[in-house]
C-alpha angles and dihedrals in degrees: 000000000000122000108251141189114212126201126189127358132290113270137174089276116082116260122259112239118202123202117190129214134253113312090008136110144200086267091067090063096044097114098046092043092053093049092047092051092071089100106020143008119284123197120196115192135204103227118229114286089022134092115333096340124112119276117237135184093235128060103179124142091243086059095046091048089052093051090053091048090054091054092048092049089054092051104052103300099266134065148166102247125210118185132179123206106311087013090052091054090049089049092051095049087048092052095046092047100041106019093166091069093059127073100177131356131217118189114191117209102323133096131209091261139099116260125211099220129091131211094204090109088068089049089053092051092049090049092050093054107104102228099185111109095005108143104159131053087223090062092050091048090051091050094043091050090076089066102029117038096185109094093202094053090048090050091050096050093043089061085074094052112102108214094171092078124065115259094026114239139194116256085218129093092230094176094058097037088055093046092049096041095113088052092049095050091039133069125237110259094208097062114134134171134046141242116230094182127098113298127178119197104199119189142178109252090222093050127093097200094102109044132183090252090058094062096083092056090046092051092048090058100031106029094181093051118145122199127214134167130207110221116237096014130118130194093308092058096152091056097040098044104019098162094045091047091048091050093050091050093047091049090055102039099041096060 
């Protein structure tokens, strides 16, 4: 079972299940999860090979979807599902394969398509960081800056560095994530089915992850899909514009 963080108490409304993106964790969603829990329970997961969840040799979307299904089954059998990036693809695969488990779907800044980029350069940078004798996040940030120039990216990655153990360690299964990178950036070719329920594809206006040419594929799989963009936000829309992101999610889920 995946490690989870729960906020709020169960109500008559289905819980909200949050699935984070690559290199993320439930912790990244703590503020938004807590705010959304004012009217229902919110469950944020650590995906496999991330955070406190078990490590596994496979990191395919069928596996990730099965993990999410197990969490939903343990919390009433039906949920509103919100997934960002990698978590968004896992949420889509779950919804297409087991639509009875999903009430409403929110997909944050990702499309059901294969992407040509790789994030293995970030894995290489994390591997190159000498962990022995690190005691402060500032030291790790300074060292990581030689490989990753963007401060926001470094800050995000360093949330998965556990400095409470000696030597410090990454709460990420870097070996498997690297080996499965083509699967993570890809999209399963054997996907069938469709979800006729409510689906919101929420994107950052400054991001190019969800493009106009992706809409036909999205509508084939999710005929009732709605599209919205958050001005001034990129791929990390929930972190860059948290209040606007929260408002858009509430407006869609609280119908």
